[in-house]
C-alpha positions as CSV (number, residue, x, y, z in Angstrom):
1,M,-13.8,-7.7,-2.1
2,G,-11.0,-5.6,-3.5
3,I,-11.2,-2.0,-4.9
4,Y,-10.7,-3.3,-8.5
5,Q,-13.8,-5.5,-8.1
6,I,-16.0,-2.5,-6.8
7,F,-14.7,0.2,-9.1
8,R,-14.5,0.5,-12.9
9,E,-12.8,3.2,-15.0
10,L,-10.5,4.2,-12.2
11,R,-8.8,7.7,-12.1
12,R,-6.4,9.0,-9.5
13,V,-6.4,12.6,-8.2
14,G,-3.5,12.6,-5.6
15,H,-4.7,10.2,-2.9
16,V,-8.3,10.1,-4.1
17,T,-9.6,7.5,-6.5
18,V,-12.6,8.2,-8.7
19,G,-14.4,5.6,-10.5
20,T,-17.7,4.2,-11.6
21,A,-19.7,1.7,-9.3
22,H,-23.2,0.7,-8.6
23,G,-24.9,3.3,-6.4
24,R,-27.1,2.9,-3.4
25,R,-30.1,2.6,-5.7
26,G,-28.5,0.2,-8.1
27,Q,-27.9,2.8,-10.7
28,I,-24.3,3.6,-12.0
29,A,-22.8,6.3,-9.8
30,Y,-19.4,8.0,-9.7
31,V,-17.5,7.4,-6.4
32,A,-14.6,9.4,-5.1
33,A,-12.7,7.8,-2.3
34,C,-9.5,8.7,-0.4
35,A,-6.9,5.9,-0.4
36,A,-5.1,7.3,2.7
37,E,-5.1,4.6,5.4
38,D,-7.0,6.3,8.1
39,C,-8.9,8.9,6.2
40,G,-12.3,7.0,5.4
41,W,-13.5,9.9,3.2
42,S,-15.9,9.0,0.3
43,A,-18.6,10.5,-1.7
44,E,-21.0,9.4,-4.4
45,Y,-22.1,11.6,-7.3
46,E,-24.4,11.3,-10.4
47,E,-21.8,13.0,-12.7
48,V,-18.1,12.4,-13.2
49,S,-17.4,16.2,-13.3
50,A,-18.8,16.5,-9.7
51,A,-16.7,13.6,-8.5
52,M,-13.6,15.1,-10.1
53,V,-14.1,18.4,-8.4
54,A,-14.6,16.7,-5.0
55,A,-11.5,14.7,-5.5
56,Q,-9.3,17.8,-6.3
57,G,-10.9,19.7,-3.4
58,H,-10.4,17.0,-0.8
59,R,-7.8,17.9,1.9
60,C,-7.0,14.8,3.7
61,R,-6.0,15.5,7.5
62,V,-4.1,12.1,7.5
63,R,-0.5,12.3,6.4
């Protein structure tokens, strides 16, 4: 399953993609995920503002 099938309303902040998806409990959640190849960082939030702050603050060690 590709990233565009999971996420909706995509926004990019550097290497981090922020979008809406279904959360762990089946509700709509905001997910921030790093797109760097070997990073693997991602986080799920209830509000888009929290996801955007996390995306702006993420410092990827893989470059």
